[in-house]
C-alpha positions as CSV (number, residue, x, y, z in Angstrom):
1,M,14.3,-69.6,52.1
2,R,17.2,-67.6,53.3
3,Q,18.1,-66.7,49.7
4,I,14.6,-65.5,48.9
5,G,14.7,-63.3,52.0
6,W,17.9,-61.5,50.9
7,C,16.4,-60.9,47.4
8,V,13.4,-59.2,49.0
9,V,15.6,-57.0,51.1
10,V,17.8,-56.0,48.2
11,S,14.7,-55.3,46.0
12,L,13.2,-53.1,48.7
13,L,16.5,-51.1,49.1
14,A,16.8,-50.7,45.4
15,L,13.2,-49.4,45.2
16,T,13.8,-47.0,48.1
17,A,17.0,-45.7,46.5
18,S,15.2,-45.3,43.2
19,R,12.4,-43.3,44.7
20,G,14.9,-41.1,46.6
21,D,16.7,-40.2,43.3
22,D,13.6,-39.3,41.4
23,P,12.5,-35.6,41.6
24,P,9.0,-35.0,43.1
25,K,6.3,-35.0,40.5
26,D,5.2,-31.5,41.4
27,E,8.7,-30.1,40.9
28,Q,9.0,-28.4,37.4
29,K,11.7,-26.6,35.7
30,D,11.4,-22.8,35.1
31,P,10.4,-21.9,31.6
32,T,13.2,-20.9,29.3
33,P,13.4,-17.3,27.9
34,K,12.1,-18.6,24.6
35,E,9.2,-20.4,26.2
36,Q,8.4,-17.2,28.2
37,Y,8.5,-15.2,25.0
38,Q,6.3,-17.7,23.1
39,A,3.8,-17.7,26.0
40,L,3.5,-13.9,26.0
41,L,3.0,-14.0,22.2
42,K,0.2,-16.4,22.7
43,D,-1.4,-14.4,25.5
44,F,-1.1,-11.2,23.4
45,A,-2.8,-12.9,20.4
46,K,-5.6,-14.2,22.7
47,Q,-6.4,-10.8,24.1
48,Q,-6.4,-9.2,20.7
49,S,-8.9,-11.9,19.5
50,E,-11.1,-11.3,22.4
51,V,-11.3,-7.6,21.7
52,I,-12.0,-8.2,18.0
53,A,-14.9,-10.5,19.0
54,E,-16.3,-7.6,21.1
55,I,-15.8,-5.1,18.3
56,N,-17.8,-7.3,15.9
57,K,-20.7,-7.2,18.3
58,A,-20.6,-3.5,19.2
59,E,-21.9,-0.4,17.4
60,G,-21.4,3.4,17.4
61,A,-19.4,5.0,20.2
62,E,-18.9,1.7,22.0
63,R,-17.4,0.2,18.9
64,Q,-14.9,3.1,18.5
65,K,-14.0,2.7,22.2
66,L,-13.2,-1.0,21.6
67,I,-11.1,-0.2,18.5
68,Q,-9.0,2.1,20.7
69,K,-8.7,-0.7,23.2
70,Y,-7.6,-3.1,20.5
71,L,-4.9,-0.6,19.4
72,G,-3.7,-0.3,22.9
73,V,-3.3,-4.0,23.8
74,G,0.3,-3.9,22.8
75,K,1.1,-1.2,25.4
76,T,-0.1,-3.4,28.2
77,F,2.5,-6.1,27.2
78,G,5.4,-3.7,26.7
79,E,6.9,-4.1,30.1
80,K,6.5,-7.9,30.1
81,F,8.4,-8.3,26.9
82,L,11.0,-5.8,27.9
83,K,11.6,-7.7,31.2
84,I,12.4,-10.9,29.2
85,A,15.1,-8.9,27.3
86,E,16.5,-7.3,30.4
87,D,16.6,-10.6,32.4
88,N,18.3,-12.5,29.5
89,P,20.5,-9.9,27.7
90,K,22.7,-12.6,26.1
91,D,19.9,-14.9,25.0
92,P,18.8,-14.5,21.3
93,V,15.2,-14.0,22.4
94,A,16.2,-10.7,23.9
95,T,16.5,-9.2,20.4
96,D,13.1,-10.7,19.5
97,A,11.6,-9.1,22.6
98,V,12.9,-5.5,22.1
99,F,12.0,-5.5,18.4
100,W,8.5,-6.7,19.5
101,V,8.2,-3.7,21.9
102,V,9.3,-1.2,19.2
103,Q,6.7,-2.7,16.8
104,N,3.7,-3.2,19.1
105,A,4.1,-1.0,22.2
106,N,4.5,2.5,21.0
107,G,3.4,5.0,23.6
108,S,4.2,2.7,26.5
109,P,7.0,3.4,29.1
110,A,8.8,0.3,27.8
111,H,9.0,1.6,24.2
112,G,11.7,4.2,24.8
113,K,14.0,1.7,26.5
114,A,13.4,-0.9,23.8
115,L,14.1,1.7,21.1
116,D,17.4,2.6,22.7
117,R,18.4,-1.1,22.6
118,V,17.2,-1.6,19.0
119,K,19.3,1.5,17.9
120,E,22.3,-0.2,19.4
121,L,21.5,-3.4,17.6
122,V,21.1,-1.6,14.3
123,G,24.6,-0.4,14.6
124,E,26.2,-3.7,15.5
125,M,24.3,-6.7,14.2
126,P,25.2,-8.3,10.8
127,L,23.5,-6.6,7.9
128,G,21.8,-9.8,6.7
129,D,20.2,-10.3,10.2
130,L,19.2,-6.6,10.3
131,R,17.5,-6.8,6.9
132,Q,15.5,-9.8,8.1
133,R,14.5,-8.0,11.3
134,L,13.4,-4.9,9.5
135,S,11.4,-6.8,6.9
136,R,9.0,-7.7,9.8
137,L,8.9,-4.2,11.2
138,R,6.1,-2.0,9.7
139,G,6.6,1.7,10.3
140,G,9.5,3.1,12.4
141,P,10.1,6.0,14.8
142,P,12.2,8.8,13.1
143,A,15.1,8.0,15.4
144,L,15.2,4.4,14.1
145,V,14.8,5.4,10.5
146,E,17.7,7.8,10.9
147,I,20.1,5.2,12.3
148,V,19.1,2.6,9.7
149,V,20.0,5.1,6.9
150,K,23.4,5.8,8.6
151,R,24.1,2.1,8.8
152,A,23.2,1.7,5.1
153,E,25.6,4.6,4.2
154,K,28.4,3.1,6.4
155,D,28.2,-0.3,4.7
156,A,27.1,0.9,1.2
157,G,29.3,-1.7,-0.5
158,E,27.5,-4.6,1.2
159,L,24.7,-6.4,-0.6
160,P,21.9,-5.8,2.0
161,A,22.5,-2.0,2.1
162,P,20.0,-1.2,-0.6
163,D,17.3,-3.1,1.3
164,L,18.0,-1.0,4.4
165,L,17.5,2.1,2.4
166,A,14.3,0.6,0.9
167,W,12.9,0.0,4.4
168,A,13.7,3.5,5.5
169,A,12.3,5.0,2.3
170,T,9.0,3.2,2.6
171,N,8.5,3.3,6.3
172,G,9.8,6.8,7.1
173,S,8.9,8.8,4.0
174,Q,7.5,11.7,6.0
175,T,10.7,12.1,8.0
176,E,13.9,13.9,7.0
177,A,15.9,10.6,7.2
178,G,13.2,8.9,5.1
179,Q,13.5,11.6,2.4
180,K,17.3,11.1,2.4
181,A,16.8,7.3,2.0
182,I,14.5,8.0,-1.0
183,D,17.2,10.2,-2.6
184,L,19.9,7.6,-2.0
185,L,17.8,4.8,-3.3
186,V,16.9,6.7,-6.5
187,E,20.5,7.8,-7.1
188,K,22.3,4.5,-6.4
189,Y,19.7,1.8,-6.9
190,P,17.0,3.1,-9.2
191,E,16.0,-0.4,-10.3
192,H,15.3,-1.7,-6.8
193,S,11.9,-3.2,-6.4
194,A,11.1,-0.7,-3.5
195,V,11.3,2.2,-6.0
196,E,7.9,1.2,-7.3
197,R,6.4,1.5,-3.8
198,V,8.2,4.9,-3.4
199,C,6.5,6.0,-6.6
200,A,3.0,5.0,-5.3
201,M,3.7,7.0,-2.0
202,L,4.9,10.1,-3.9
203,A,1.7,10.0,-6.1
204,R,-0.4,10.6,-3.0
205,G,1.4,14.0,-2.5
206,G,2.6,15.4,0.8
207,S,6.2,15.7,-0.4
208,P,7.4,19.0,-1.8
209,K,10.0,17.0,-3.8
210,A,7.6,14.5,-5.2
211,E,7.6,15.8,-8.8
212,D,11.3,16.2,-9.0
213,T,12.0,12.8,-7.5
214,L,9.6,11.1,-9.9
215,K,11.2,12.7,-12.9
216,R,14.6,11.6,-11.7
217,I,13.3,8.0,-11.4
218,L,12.0,8.3,-15.0
219,D,15.4,9.4,-16.2
220,K,17.3,6.7,-14.4
221,A,14.9,3.7,-14.6
222,G,15.7,1.0,-17.1
223,K,13.1,-1.6,-16.0
224,P,9.6,-1.0,-17.7
225,A,7.9,-1.7,-14.4
226,V,9.7,1.1,-12.6
227,T,9.3,3.5,-15.6
228,A,5.5,2.7,-15.6
229,A,5.2,3.3,-11.8
230,A,7.0,6.7,-12.1
231,A,5.0,7.8,-15.1
232,G,1.7,6.7,-13.5
233,A,2.6,8.5,-10.3
234,L,3.4,11.7,-12.1
235,G,0.1,11.4,-14.0
236,Q,-1.8,11.1,-10.8
237,L,0.1,13.9,-9.2
238,F,-0.7,16.3,-12.0
239,A,-4.3,15.2,-12.3
240,A,-4.8,16.0,-8.6
241,K,-3.5,19.5,-9.2
242,V,-5.8,20.0,-12.2
243,D,-8.8,19.8,-9.9
244,K,-7.6,22.9,-8.0
245,L,-7.4,25.1,-11.1
246,S,-11.0,25.3,-12.0
247,D,-10.8,29.1,-12.0
248,K,-7.7,29.0,-14.3
249,P,-8.8,27.0,-17.4
250,A,-5.7,27.7,-19.5
251,E,-3.4,26.4,-16.7
252,A,-5.7,23.5,-16.0
253,D,-5.6,22.4,-19.7
254,A,-1.8,22.6,-19.9
255,L,-1.4,20.6,-16.7
256,A,-4.1,18.1,-17.8
257,A,-2.1,17.6,-21.1
258,E,1.0,16.7,-19.0
259,A,-1.0,14.3,-16.8
260,E,-2.5,12.7,-19.9
261,K,0.9,12.2,-21.4
262,Y,2.3,10.4,-18.3
263,L,-0.8,8.3,-17.8
264,T,-0.8,7.2,-21.4
265,Q,2.9,6.2,-21.0
266,A,2.2,4.2,-17.9
267,I,-0.8,2.4,-19.5
268,D,1.4,1.3,-22.4
269,L,4.0,-0.1,-20.1
270,F,1.8,-1.7,-17.4
271,D,0.8,-5.3,-17.7
272,A,-2.6,-5.6,-19.3
273,K,-4.2,-7.2,-16.3
274,S,-2.5,-5.4,-13.5
275,P,-4.5,-3.3,-11.0
276,A,-2.1,-0.4,-11.6
277,R,-3.0,-0.3,-15.3
278,K,-6.7,-0.2,-14.4
279,D,-6.1,2.6,-11.9
280,A,-4.2,4.6,-14.6
281,E,-7.0,4.0,-17.1
282,G,-9.6,5.2,-14.6
283,E,-7.6,8.3,-13.9
284,L,-7.1,9.1,-17.6
285,R,-10.9,8.6,-18.2
286,A,-11.8,10.9,-15.4
287,L,-9.3,13.5,-16.6
288,R,-10.8,13.5,-20.1
289,T,-14.4,13.5,-19.2
290,L,-15.1,14.5,-15.6
291,R,-13.0,17.5,-14.8
292,V,-14.4,21.0,-14.7
293,G,-15.1,22.4,-18.2
294,K,-15.6,19.1,-19.9
295,E,-18.9,17.9,-21.3
296,A,-20.6,15.6,-18.8
297,P,-21.1,12.0,-20.1
298,N,-24.7,11.1,-20.9
299,I,-26.4,9.1,-18.2
300,T,-29.9,7.6,-18.0
301,G,-32.0,6.6,-15.0
302,P,-35.5,6.9,-13.4
303,D,-36.6,10.2,-12.0
304,L,-38.6,10.6,-8.7
305,D,-41.7,9.4,-10.5
306,G,-40.0,6.4,-11.9
307,K,-39.9,7.8,-15.4
308,E,-36.8,7.1,-17.5
309,F,-34.8,10.2,-18.4
310,K,-31.5,11.1,-20.2
311,L,-29.2,13.8,-19.0
312,S,-28.8,14.9,-22.7
313,E,-32.4,15.9,-22.7
314,Y,-31.6,18.8,-20.3
315,R,-28.8,20.2,-22.5
316,G,-28.7,24.0,-22.2
317,K,-30.4,24.1,-18.8
318,V,-28.9,24.4,-15.3
319,V,-28.9,20.9,-13.8
320,L,-28.1,19.8,-10.3
321,L,-27.2,16.1,-10.0
322,D,-27.5,14.7,-6.5
323,F,-26.0,11.2,-6.1
324,W,-26.9,9.4,-2.9
325,G,-27.3,6.0,-1.6
326,H,-27.9,3.8,1.5
327,W,-25.1,1.8,3.2
């Protein structure tokens, strides 16, 4: 009996000690910087989804207002992400946070501070890591494009350097530094895959050096895909200029011949099923049949009374064609 009593006492003491050592159930650890970052990402995505749902239900001016709200969601999170970086400067997640702000919170007070930090990181982080970071960054402020180009020039002998130039060329083509990146990419790495994207951008115009750059790419390119991209871009560039020379038929014809030459070259080189080839074929067809001074292709269709007609039946007469539809 005495022995049993001591066992009960010992058990009770052990139980008391055990309860004293255990932390209270309501006591929780603070979230780690990574957990804070992930929670913010989740909240950001949730708010975007909610606005998208509203956009899909709205119309007219209200819809446009909601679209602007959607574009501004990132600004409201800028300070929150920046705080994670400032509170945890040595944690790897700080880099994730400042890059996020640069990508998503343009126009917010936090953006300038984050950009300053990112510019420092561009100058000091390993090129491989930088390449990976930039690959997830779409578009870039001119100041960032400039410092990326400088880093690529500084470490020109390193393998990732061409990819840095490619990012600057395709994300900052309208900036002075972006133009420099294009020139360096064409001069030193004319076979880089990004050169094809550069050709597509130059085809849309806007750069006074577009024609010269595309011709240099043609001269240097060895890969058929790059040659085709440059030739197709030159053809599109010249075709667009032809449309502006309706009052100068001789100049228009000469330029159209140049455009046709390049488009034909591109079509011969593009893969038979590639969208780029179809685009070039459509451009060439329009150049040959639809520009000012060319004979309009014959079309058929019902008139207002439902009677079938052919355009060729009105040859020699002044005809106004009005194409319209409902969307």
